[in-house]
mmCIF file of the N, C-alpha and C atoms, coordinates in Angstrom:
data_MODEL
# 
_entry.id   MODEL 
# 
loop_
_atom_site.group_PDB 
_atom_site.id 
_atom_site.type_symbol 
_atom_site.label_atom_id 
_atom_site.label_alt_id 
_atom_site.label_comp_id 
_atom_site.label_asym_id 
_atom_site.label_entity_id 
_atom_site.label_seq_id 
_atom_site.pdbx_PDB_ins_code 
_atom_site.Cartn_x 
_atom_site.Cartn_y 
_atom_site.Cartn_z 
_atom_site.occupancy 
_atom_site.B_iso_or_equiv 
_atom_site.pdbx_formal_charge 
_atom_site.auth_seq_id 
_atom_site.auth_comp_id 
_atom_site.auth_asym_id 
_atom_site.auth_atom_id 
_atom_site.pdbx_PDB_model_num 
ATOM 1   N N  . MET A 1 1  ? -6.307  -0.838  12.998  1.00 0.00 ? 1  MET A N  1 
ATOM 2   C CA . MET A 1 1  ? -5.660  0.184   12.201  1.00 0.00 ? 1  MET A CA 1 
ATOM 3   C C  . MET A 1 1  ? -5.913  1.548   12.838  1.00 0.00 ? 1  MET A C  1 
ATOM 4   N N  . SER A 1 2  ? -5.224  1.872   13.869  1.00 0.00 ? 2  SER A N  1 
ATOM 5   C CA . SER A 1 2  ? -5.422  3.181   14.474  1.00 0.00 ? 2  SER A CA 1 
ATOM 6   C C  . SER A 1 2  ? -4.392  4.174   13.949  1.00 0.00 ? 2  SER A C  1 
ATOM 7   N N  . GLY A 1 3  ? -4.778  5.440   13.922  1.00 0.00 ? 3  GLY A N  1 
ATOM 8   C CA . GLY A 1 3  ? -3.853  6.468   13.494  1.00 0.00 ? 3  GLY A CA 1 
ATOM 9   C C  . GLY A 1 3  ? -4.013  6.916   12.060  1.00 0.00 ? 3  GLY A C  1 
ATOM 10  N N  . PHE A 1 4  ? -4.740  6.151   11.259  1.00 0.00 ? 4  PHE A N  1 
ATOM 11  C CA . PHE A 1 4  ? -4.946  6.541   9.868   1.00 0.00 ? 4  PHE A CA 1 
ATOM 12  C C  . PHE A 1 4  ? -6.172  5.826   9.309   1.00 0.00 ? 4  PHE A C  1 
ATOM 13  N N  . VAL A 1 5  ? -6.704  6.416   8.246   1.00 0.00 ? 5  VAL A N  1 
ATOM 14  C CA . VAL A 1 5  ? -7.832  5.819   7.526   1.00 0.00 ? 5  VAL A CA 1 
ATOM 15  C C  . VAL A 1 5  ? -7.448  5.794   6.058   1.00 0.00 ? 5  VAL A C  1 
ATOM 16  N N  . LEU A 1 6  ? -7.622  4.654   5.422   1.00 0.00 ? 6  LEU A N  1 
ATOM 17  C CA . LEU A 1 6  ? -7.282  4.541   4.006   1.00 0.00 ? 6  LEU A CA 1 
ATOM 18  C C  . LEU A 1 6  ? -8.462  4.955   3.135   1.00 0.00 ? 6  LEU A C  1 
ATOM 19  N N  . HIS A 1 7  ? -8.169  5.674   2.084   1.00 0.00 ? 7  HIS A N  1 
ATOM 20  C CA . HIS A 1 7  ? -9.170  6.062   1.094   1.00 0.00 ? 7  HIS A CA 1 
ATOM 21  C C  . HIS A 1 7  ? -9.708  4.790   0.431   1.00 0.00 ? 7  HIS A C  1 
ATOM 22  N N  . PRO A 1 8  ? -10.986 4.764   0.055   1.00 0.00 ? 8  PRO A N  1 
ATOM 23  C CA . PRO A 1 8  ? -11.537 3.582   -0.613  1.00 0.00 ? 8  PRO A CA 1 
ATOM 24  C C  . PRO A 1 8  ? -10.743 3.155   -1.851  1.00 0.00 ? 8  PRO A C  1 
ATOM 25  N N  . ASP A 1 9  ? -10.203 4.121   -2.592  1.00 0.00 ? 9  ASP A N  1 
ATOM 26  C CA . ASP A 1 9  ? -9.381  3.768   -3.760  1.00 0.00 ? 9  ASP A CA 1 
ATOM 27  C C  . ASP A 1 9  ? -8.102  3.047   -3.335  1.00 0.00 ? 9  ASP A C  1 
ATOM 28  N N  . ALA A 1 10 ? -7.520  3.475   -2.220  1.00 0.00 ? 10 ALA A N  1 
ATOM 29  C CA . ALA A 1 10 ? -6.311  2.811   -1.715  1.00 0.00 ? 10 ALA A CA 1 
ATOM 30  C C  . ALA A 1 10 ? -6.636  1.391   -1.277  1.00 0.00 ? 10 ALA A C  1 
ATOM 31  N N  . LEU A 1 11 ? -7.777  1.212   -0.616  1.00 0.00 ? 11 LEU A N  1 
ATOM 32  C CA . LEU A 1 11 ? -8.191  -0.135  -0.215  1.00 0.00 ? 11 LEU A CA 1 
ATOM 33  C C  . LEU A 1 11 ? -8.409  -1.032  -1.429  1.00 0.00 ? 11 LEU A C  1 
ATOM 34  N N  . ALA A 1 12 ? -9.017  -0.473  -2.466  1.00 0.00 ? 12 ALA A N  1 
ATOM 35  C CA . ALA A 1 12 ? -9.233  -1.250  -3.693  1.00 0.00 ? 12 ALA A CA 1 
ATOM 36  C C  . ALA A 1 12 ? -7.900  -1.630  -4.326  1.00 0.00 ? 12 ALA A C  1 
ATOM 37  N N  . ASP A 1 13 ? -6.945  -0.704  -4.327  1.00 0.00 ? 13 ASP A N  1 
ATOM 38  C CA . ASP A 1 13 ? -5.611  -1.004  -4.862  1.00 0.00 ? 13 ASP A CA 1 
ATOM 39  C C  . ASP A 1 13 ? -4.942  -2.119  -4.068  1.00 0.00 ? 13 ASP A C  1 
ATOM 40  N N  . LEU A 1 14 ? -5.047  -2.056  -2.743  1.00 0.00 ? 14 LEU A N  1 
ATOM 41  C CA . LEU A 1 14 ? -4.452  -3.104  -1.914  1.00 0.00 ? 14 LEU A CA 1 
ATOM 42  C C  . LEU A 1 14 ? -5.111  -4.456  -2.170  1.00 0.00 ? 14 LEU A C  1 
ATOM 43  N N  . ASP A 1 15 ? -6.422  -4.451  -2.380  1.00 0.00 ? 15 ASP A N  1 
ATOM 44  C CA . ASP A 1 15 ? -7.115  -5.702  -2.721  1.00 0.00 ? 15 ASP A CA 1 
ATOM 45  C C  . ASP A 1 15 ? -6.596  -6.271  -4.035  1.00 0.00 ? 15 ASP A C  1 
ATOM 46  N N  . GLU A 1 16 ? -6.399  -5.402  -5.014  1.00 0.00 ? 16 GLU A N  1 
ATOM 47  C CA . GLU A 1 16 ? -5.880  -5.861  -6.314  1.00 0.00 ? 16 GLU A CA 1 
ATOM 48  C C  . GLU A 1 16 ? -4.463  -6.410  -6.184  1.00 0.00 ? 16 GLU A C  1 
ATOM 49  N N  . ILE A 1 17 ? -3.646  -5.744  -5.394  1.00 0.00 ? 17 ILE A N  1 
ATOM 50  C CA . ILE A 1 17 ? -2.279  -6.224  -5.166  1.00 0.00 ? 17 ILE A CA 1 
ATOM 51  C C  . ILE A 1 17 ? -2.325  -7.604  -4.528  1.00 0.00 ? 17 ILE A C  1 
ATOM 52  N N  . TRP A 1 18 ? -3.167  -7.762  -3.499  1.00 0.00 ? 18 TRP A N  1 
ATOM 53  C CA . TRP A 1 18 ? -3.277  -9.045  -2.812  1.00 0.00 ? 18 TRP A CA 1 
ATOM 54  C C  . TRP A 1 18 ? -3.731  -10.139 -3.778  1.00 0.00 ? 18 TRP A C  1 
ATOM 55  N N  . GLU A 1 19 ? -4.771  -9.853  -4.562  1.00 0.00 ? 19 GLU A N  1 
ATOM 56  C CA . GLU A 1 19 ? -5.294  -10.853 -5.498  1.00 0.00 ? 19 GLU A CA 1 
ATOM 57  C C  . GLU A 1 19 ? -4.242  -11.262 -6.525  1.00 0.00 ? 19 GLU A C  1 
ATOM 58  N N  . PHE A 1 20 ? -3.469  -10.302 -7.012  1.00 0.00 ? 20 PHE A N  1 
ATOM 59  C CA . PHE A 1 20 ? -2.439  -10.602 -8.006  1.00 0.00 ? 20 PHE A CA 1 
ATOM 60  C C  . PHE A 1 20 ? -1.380  -11.544 -7.427  1.00 0.00 ? 20 PHE A C  1 
ATOM 61  N N  . ILE A 1 21 ? -0.884  -11.213 -6.245  1.00 0.00 ? 21 ILE A N  1 
ATOM 62  C CA . ILE A 1 21 ? 0.151   -12.041 -5.623  1.00 0.00 ? 21 ILE A CA 1 
ATOM 63  C C  . ILE A 1 21 ? -0.429  -13.377 -5.172  1.00 0.00 ? 21 ILE A C  1 
ATOM 64  N N  . ALA A 1 22 ? -1.656  -13.353 -4.653  1.00 0.00 ? 22 ALA A N  1 
ATOM 65  C CA . ALA A 1 22 ? -2.286  -14.580 -4.154  1.00 0.00 ? 22 ALA A CA 1 
ATOM 66  C C  . ALA A 1 22 ? -2.497  -15.605 -5.255  1.00 0.00 ? 22 ALA A C  1 
ATOM 67  N N  . GLY A 1 23 ? -2.561  -15.152 -6.506  1.00 0.00 ? 23 GLY A N  1 
ATOM 68  C CA . GLY A 1 23 ? -2.685  -16.092 -7.613  1.00 0.00 ? 23 GLY A CA 1 
ATOM 69  C C  . GLY A 1 23 ? -1.527  -17.070 -7.657  1.00 0.00 ? 23 GLY A C  1 
ATOM 70  N N  . ASP A 1 24 ? -0.382  -16.658 -7.117  1.00 0.00 ? 24 ASP A N  1 
ATOM 71  C CA . ASP A 1 24 ? 0.797   -17.527 -7.073  1.00 0.00 ? 24 ASP A CA 1 
ATOM 72  C C  . ASP A 1 24 ? 1.096   -18.044 -5.671  1.00 0.00 ? 24 ASP A C  1 
ATOM 73  N N  . ASN A 1 25 ? 0.842   -17.190 -4.655  1.00 0.00 ? 25 ASN A N  1 
ATOM 74  C CA . ASN A 1 25 ? 1.292   -17.556 -3.320  1.00 0.00 ? 25 ASN A CA 1 
ATOM 75  C C  . ASN A 1 25 ? 0.481   -16.786 -2.271  1.00 0.00 ? 25 ASN A C  1 
ATOM 76  N N  . LEU A 1 26 ? -0.442  -17.478 -1.599  1.00 0.00 ? 26 LEU A N  1 
ATOM 77  C CA . LEU A 1 26 ? -1.290  -16.830 -0.596  1.00 0.00 ? 26 LEU A CA 1 
ATOM 78  C C  . LEU A 1 26 ? -0.479  -16.277 0.574   1.00 0.00 ? 26 LEU A C  1 
ATOM 79  N N  . THR A 1 27 ? 0.510   -17.023 1.006   1.00 0.00 ? 27 THR A N  1 
ATOM 80  C CA . THR A 1 27 ? 1.333   -16.581 2.135   1.00 0.00 ? 27 THR A CA 1 
ATOM 81  C C  . THR A 1 27 ? 2.084   -15.301 1.791   1.00 0.00 ? 27 THR A C  1 
ATOM 82  N N  . ALA A 1 28 ? 2.631   -15.244 0.593   1.00 0.00 ? 28 ALA A N  1 
ATOM 83  C CA . ALA A 1 28 ? 3.351   -14.042 0.160   1.00 0.00 ? 28 ALA A CA 1 
ATOM 84  C C  . ALA A 1 28 ? 2.399   -12.857 0.062   1.00 0.00 ? 28 ALA A C  1 
ATOM 85  N N  . ALA A 1 29 ? 1.195   -13.080 -0.451  1.00 0.00 ? 29 ALA A N  1 
ATOM 86  C CA . ALA A 1 29 ? 0.212   -11.997 -0.575  1.00 0.00 ? 29 ALA A CA 1 
ATOM 87  C C  . ALA A 1 29 ? -0.120  -11.419 0.798   1.00 0.00 ? 29 ALA A C  1 
ATOM 88  N N  . ASP A 1 30 ? -0.349  -12.306 1.763   1.00 0.00 ? 30 ASP A N  1 
ATOM 89  C CA . ASP A 1 30 ? -0.624  -11.843 3.124   1.00 0.00 ? 30 ASP A CA 1 
ATOM 90  C C  . ASP A 1 30 ? 0.570   -11.084 3.693   1.00 0.00 ? 30 ASP A C  1 
ATOM 91  N N  . GLY A 1 31 ? 1.772   -11.583 3.422   1.00 0.00 ? 31 GLY A N  1 
ATOM 92  C CA . GLY A 1 31 ? 2.982   -10.943 3.934   1.00 0.00 ? 31 GLY A CA 1 
ATOM 93  C C  . GLY A 1 31 ? 3.205   -9.553  3.372   1.00 0.00 ? 31 GLY A C  1 
ATOM 94  N N  . VAL A 1 32 ? 2.944   -9.389  2.082   1.00 0.00 ? 32 VAL A N  1 
ATOM 95  C CA . VAL A 1 32 ? 3.125   -8.073  1.458   1.00 0.00 ? 32 VAL A CA 1 
ATOM 96  C C  . VAL A 1 32 ? 2.167   -7.059  2.075   1.00 0.00 ? 32 VAL A C  1 
ATOM 97  N N  . LEU A 1 33 ? 0.896   -7.436  2.222   1.00 0.00 ? 33 LEU A N  1 
ATOM 98  C CA . LEU A 1 33 ? -0.056  -6.496  2.820   1.00 0.00 ? 33 LEU A CA 1 
ATOM 99  C C  . LEU A 1 33 ? 0.294   -6.210  4.274   1.00 0.00 ? 33 LEU A C  1 
ATOM 100 N N  . GLU A 1 34 ? 0.753   -7.221  4.984   1.00 0.00 ? 34 GLU A N  1 
ATOM 101 C CA . GLU A 1 34 ? 1.160   -7.003  6.372   1.00 0.00 ? 34 GLU A CA 1 
ATOM 102 C C  . GLU A 1 34 ? 2.312   -6.001  6.446   1.00 0.00 ? 34 GLU A C  1 
ATOM 103 N N  . GLU A 1 35 ? 3.281   -6.120  5.552   1.00 0.00 ? 35 GLU A N  1 
ATOM 104 C CA . GLU A 1 35 ? 4.398   -5.168  5.521   1.00 0.00 ? 35 GLU A CA 1 
ATOM 105 C C  . GLU A 1 35 ? 3.925   -3.754  5.195   1.00 0.00 ? 35 GLU A C  1 
ATOM 106 N N  . ILE A 1 36 ? 3.007   -3.645  4.249   1.00 0.00 ? 36 ILE A N  1 
ATOM 107 C CA . ILE A 1 36 ? 2.475   -2.320  3.894   1.00 0.00 ? 36 ILE A CA 1 
ATOM 108 C C  . ILE A 1 36 ? 1.790   -1.693  5.099   1.00 0.00 ? 36 ILE A C  1 
ATOM 109 N N  . TYR A 1 37 ? 0.925   -2.463  5.784   1.00 0.00 ? 37 TYR A N  1 
ATOM 110 C CA . TYR A 1 37 ? 0.220   -1.929  6.946   1.00 0.00 ? 37 TYR A CA 1 
ATOM 111 C C  . TYR A 1 37 ? 1.188   -1.577  8.080   1.00 0.00 ? 37 TYR A C  1 
ATOM 112 N N  . GLU A 1 38 ? 2.224   -2.392  8.274   1.00 0.00 ? 38 GLU A N  1 
ATOM 113 C CA . GLU A 1 38 ? 3.219   -2.071  9.302   1.00 0.00 ? 38 GLU A CA 1 
ATOM 114 C C  . GLU A 1 38 ? 3.894   -0.738  9.005   1.00 0.00 ? 38 GLU A C  1 
ATOM 115 N N  . ARG A 1 39 ? 4.215   -0.494  7.748   1.00 0.00 ? 39 ARG A N  1 
ATOM 116 C CA . ARG A 1 39 ? 4.852   0.776   7.364   1.00 0.00 ? 39 ARG A CA 1 
ATOM 117 C C  . ARG A 1 39 ? 3.890   1.944   7.562   1.00 0.00 ? 39 ARG A C  1 
ATOM 118 N N  . LEU A 1 40 ? 2.617   1.730   7.238   1.00 0.00 ? 40 LEU A N  1 
ATOM 119 C CA . LEU A 1 40 ? 1.628   2.791   7.432   1.00 0.00 ? 40 LEU A CA 1 
ATOM 120 C C  . LEU A 1 40 ? 1.491   3.152   8.905   1.00 0.00 ? 40 LEU A C  1 
ATOM 121 N N  . VAL A 1 41 ? 1.509   2.147   9.755   1.00 0.00 ? 41 VAL A N  1 
ATOM 122 C CA . VAL A 1 41 ? 1.428   2.402   11.196  1.00 0.00 ? 41 VAL A CA 1 
ATOM 123 C C  . VAL A 1 41 ? 2.638   3.220   11.654  1.00 0.00 ? 41 VAL A C  1 
ATOM 124 N N  . LEU A 1 42 ? 3.822   2.873   11.148  1.00 0.00 ? 42 LEU A N  1 
ATOM 125 C CA . LEU A 1 42 ? 5.029   3.617   11.519  1.00 0.00 ? 42 LEU A CA 1 
ATOM 126 C C  . LEU A 1 42 ? 5.001   5.054   11.001  1.00 0.00 ? 42 LEU A C  1 
ATOM 127 N N  . LEU A 1 43 ? 4.432   5.252   9.820   1.00 0.00 ? 43 LEU A N  1 
ATOM 128 C CA . LEU A 1 43 ? 4.397   6.586   9.215   1.00 0.00 ? 43 LEU A CA 1 
ATOM 129 C C  . LEU A 1 43 ? 3.266   7.462   9.743   1.00 0.00 ? 43 LEU A C  1 
ATOM 130 N N  . SER A 1 44 ? 2.196   6.866   10.238  1.00 0.00 ? 44 SER A N  1 
ATOM 131 C CA . SER A 1 44 ? 1.002   7.638   10.594  1.00 0.00 ? 44 SER A CA 1 
ATOM 132 C C  . SER A 1 44 ? 1.243   8.762   11.604  1.00 0.00 ? 44 SER A C  1 
ATOM 133 N N  . PRO A 1 45 ? 2.146   8.632   12.572  1.00 0.00 ? 45 PRO A N  1 
ATOM 134 C CA . PRO A 1 45 ? 2.360   9.771   13.479  1.00 0.00 ? 45 PRO A CA 1 
ATOM 135 C C  . PRO A 1 45 ? 2.958   11.000  12.786  1.00 0.00 ? 45 PRO A C  1 
ATOM 136 N N  . PHE A 1 46 ? 3.525   10.818  11.611  1.00 0.00 ? 46 PHE A N  1 
ATOM 137 C CA . PHE A 1 46 ? 4.216   11.909  10.923  1.00 0.00 ? 46 PHE A CA 1 
ATOM 138 C C  . PHE A 1 46 ? 3.440   12.434  9.711   1.00 0.00 ? 46 PHE A C  1 
ATOM 139 N N  . ARG A 1 47 ? 2.172   12.095  9.610   1.00 0.00 ? 47 ARG A N  1 
ATOM 140 C CA . ARG A 1 47 ? 1.403   12.440  8.408   1.00 0.00 ? 47 ARG A CA 1 
ATOM 141 C C  . ARG A 1 47 ? 1.255   13.943  8.190   1.00 0.00 ? 47 ARG A C  1 
ATOM 142 N N  . LYS A 1 48 ? 1.395   14.734  9.230   1.00 0.00 ? 48 LYS A N  1 
ATOM 143 C CA . LYS A 1 48 ? 1.236   16.185  9.075   1.00 0.00 ? 48 LYS A CA 1 
ATOM 144 C C  . LYS A 1 48 ? 2.545   16.890  8.733   1.00 0.00 ? 48 LYS A C  1 
ATOM 145 N N  . LEU A 1 49 ? 3.621   16.138  8.534   1.00 0.00 ? 49 LEU A N  1 
ATOM 146 C CA . LEU A 1 49 ? 4.904   16.745  8.190   1.00 0.00 ? 49 LEU A CA 1 
ATOM 147 C C  . LEU A 1 49 ? 4.997   17.124  6.722   1.00 0.00 ? 49 LEU A C  1 
ATOM 148 N N  . ALA A 1 50 ? 4.062   16.662  5.918   1.00 0.00 ? 50 ALA A N  1 
ATOM 149 C CA . ALA A 1 50 ? 4.086   16.948  4.479   1.00 0.00 ? 50 ALA A CA 1 
ATOM 150 C C  . ALA A 1 50 ? 2.701   17.397  4.036   1.00 0.00 ? 50 ALA A C  1 
ATOM 151 N N  . THR A 1 51 ? 2.652   18.004  2.872   1.00 0.00 ? 51 THR A N  1 
ATOM 152 C CA . THR A 1 51 ? 1.364   18.401  2.324   1.00 0.00 ? 51 THR A CA 1 
ATOM 153 C C  . THR A 1 51 ? 0.727   17.212  1.625   1.00 0.00 ? 51 THR A C  1 
ATOM 154 N N  . ALA A 1 52 ? -0.568  17.263  1.471   1.00 0.00 ? 52 ALA A N  1 
ATOM 155 C CA . ALA A 1 52 ? -1.289  16.186  0.797   1.00 0.00 ? 52 ALA A CA 1 
ATOM 156 C C  . ALA A 1 52 ? -0.880  16.129  -0.667  1.00 0.00 ? 52 ALA A C  1 
ATOM 157 N N  . ALA A 1 53 ? -0.694  14.926  -1.153  1.00 0.00 ? 53 ALA A N  1 
ATOM 158 C CA . ALA A 1 53 ? -0.322  14.745  -2.563  1.00 0.00 ? 53 ALA A CA 1 
ATOM 159 C C  . ALA A 1 53 ? -1.553  14.922  -3.438  1.00 0.00 ? 53 ALA A C  1 
ATOM 160 N N  . PRO A 1 54 ? -1.377  15.502  -4.610  1.00 0.00 ? 54 PRO A N  1 
ATOM 161 C CA . PRO A 1 54 ? -2.511  15.596  -5.533  1.00 0.00 ? 54 PRO A CA 1 
ATOM 162 C C  . PRO A 1 54 ? -2.867  14.200  -6.035  1.00 0.00 ? 54 PRO A C  1 
ATOM 163 N N  . ILE A 1 55 ? -4.045  14.059  -6.582  1.00 0.00 ? 55 ILE A N  1 
ATOM 164 C CA . ILE A 1 55 ? -4.442  12.773  -7.145  1.00 0.00 ? 55 ILE A CA 1 
ATOM 165 C C  . ILE A 1 55 ? -3.503  12.454  -8.303  1.00 0.00 ? 55 ILE A C  1 
ATOM 166 N N  . LEU A 1 56 ? -2.928  11.271  -8.270  1.00 0.00 ? 56 LEU A N  1 
ATOM 167 C CA . LEU A 1 56 ? -1.966  10.867  -9.291  1.00 0.00 ? 56 LEU A CA 1 
ATOM 168 C C  . LEU A 1 56 ? -2.692  10.316  -10.508 1.00 0.00 ? 56 LEU A C  1 
ATOM 169 N N  . LEU A 1 57 ? -2.236  10.713  -11.668 1.00 0.00 ? 57 LEU A N  1 
ATOM 170 C CA . LEU A 1 57 ? -2.814  10.191  -12.899 1.00 0.00 ? 57 LEU A CA 1 
ATOM 171 C C  . LEU A 1 57 ? -2.229  8.825   -13.188 1.00 0.00 ? 57 LEU A C  1 
ATOM 172 N N  . HIS A 1 58 ? -3.044  7.925   -13.676 1.00 0.00 ? 58 HIS A N  1 
ATOM 173 C CA . HIS A 1 58 ? -2.614  6.555   -13.953 1.00 0.00 ? 58 HIS A CA 1 
ATOM 174 C C  . HIS A 1 58 ? -1.440  6.542   -14.930 1.00 0.00 ? 58 HIS A C  1 
ATOM 175 N N  . GLY A 1 59 ? -0.408  5.780   -14.580 1.00 0.00 ? 59 GLY A N  1 
ATOM 176 C CA . GLY A 1 59 ? 0.713   5.586   -15.483 1.00 0.00 ? 59 GLY A CA 1 
ATOM 177 C C  . GLY A 1 59 ? 1.789   6.656   -15.442 1.00 0.00 ? 59 GLY A C  1 
ATOM 178 N N  . ARG A 1 60 ? 1.635   7.672   -14.616 1.00 0.00 ? 60 ARG A N  1 
ATOM 179 C CA . ARG A 1 60 ? 2.621   8.752   -14.603 1.00 0.00 ? 60 ARG A CA 1 
ATOM 180 C C  . ARG A 1 60 ? 3.808   8.465   -13.709 1.00 0.00 ? 60 ARG A C  1 
ATOM 181 N N  . PHE A 1 61 ? 3.675   7.522   -12.807 1.00 0.00 ? 61 PHE A N  1 
ATOM 182 C CA . PHE A 1 61 ? 4.726   7.290   -11.830 1.00 0.00 ? 61 PHE A CA 1 
ATOM 183 C C  . PHE A 1 61 ? 5.113   5.821   -11.801 1.00 0.00 ? 61 PHE A C  1 
ATOM 184 N N  . VAL A 1 62 ? 6.389   5.573   -11.582 1.00 0.00 ? 62 VAL A N  1 
ATOM 185 C CA . VAL A 1 62 ? 6.891   4.214   -11.427 1.00 0.00 ? 62 VAL A CA 1 
ATOM 186 C C  . VAL A 1 62 ? 7.490   4.122   -10.033 1.00 0.00 ? 62 VAL A C  1 
ATOM 187 N N  . PHE A 1 63 ? 7.106   3.104   -9.305  1.00 0.00 ? 63 PHE A N  1 
ATOM 188 C CA . PHE A 1 63 ? 7.578   2.946   -7.943  1.00 0.00 ? 63 PHE A CA 1 
ATOM 189 C C  . PHE A 1 63 ? 8.527   1.766   -7.842  1.00 0.00 ? 63 PHE A C  1 
ATOM 190 N N  . SER A 1 64 ? 9.556   1.906   -7.037  1.00 0.00 ? 64 SER A N  1 
ATOM 191 C CA . SER A 1 64 ? 10.518  0.842   -6.769  1.00 0.00 ? 64 SER A CA 1 
ATOM 192 C C  . SER A 1 64 ? 10.657  0.737   -5.262  1.00 0.00 ? 64 SER A C  1 
ATOM 193 N N  . PRO A 1 65 ? 11.178  -0.256  -4.716  1.00 0.00 ? 65 PRO A N  1 
ATOM 194 C CA . PRO A 1 65 ? 11.816  -1.406  -5.348  1.00 0.00 ? 65 PRO A CA 1 
ATOM 195 C C  . PRO A 1 65 ? 10.803  -2.491  -5.673  1.00 0.00 ? 65 PRO A C  1 
ATOM 196 N N  . CYS A 1 66 ? 11.193  -3.374  -6.536  1.00 0.00 ? 66 CYS A N  1 
ATOM 197 C CA . CYS A 1 66 ? 10.370  -4.528  -6.875  1.00 0.00 ? 66 CYS A CA 1 
ATOM 198 C C  . CYS A 1 66 ? 10.717  -5.661  -5.926  1.00 0.00 ? 66 CYS A C  1 
ATOM 199 N N  . ARG A 1 67 ? 9.761   -6.503  -5.675  1.00 0.00 ? 67 ARG A N  1 
ATOM 200 C CA . ARG A 1 67 ? 9.993   -7.668  -4.817  1.00 0.00 ? 67 ARG A CA 1 
ATOM 201 C C  . ARG A 1 67 ? 9.971   -8.918  -5.672  1.00 0.00 ? 67 ARG A C  1 
ATOM 202 N N  . ILE A 1 68 ? 10.863  -9.824  -5.394  1.00 0.00 ? 68 ILE A N  1 
ATOM 203 C CA . ILE A 1 68 ? 10.908  -11.098 -6.103  1.00 0.00 ? 68 ILE A CA 1 
ATOM 204 C C  . ILE A 1 68 ? 10.630  -12.193 -5.092  1.00 0.00 ? 68 ILE A C  1 
ATOM 205 N N  . PHE A 1 69 ? 9.669   -13.037 -5.410  1.00 0.00 ? 69 PHE A N  1 
ATOM 206 C CA . PHE A 1 69 ? 9.307   -14.135 -4.505  1.00 0.00 ? 69 PHE A CA 1 
ATOM 207 C C  . PHE A 1 69 ? 9.757   -15.444 -5.084  1.00 0.00 ? 69 PHE A C  1 
# 
């Protein structure tokens, strides 16, 4: 993972995402995290193009798209 470092809270969130999906499908769980990391690698060269986001409060934001397995 060169080019970026994930905050411990982000790592914990990714672990929770993996565990949730892995409850149904280990291969899908691995695939989702692999896709997330691939996107982070692609985005990491451009991290200075935007300002840092403030800490988000739980439940204030909804993210899309949803994935169906």
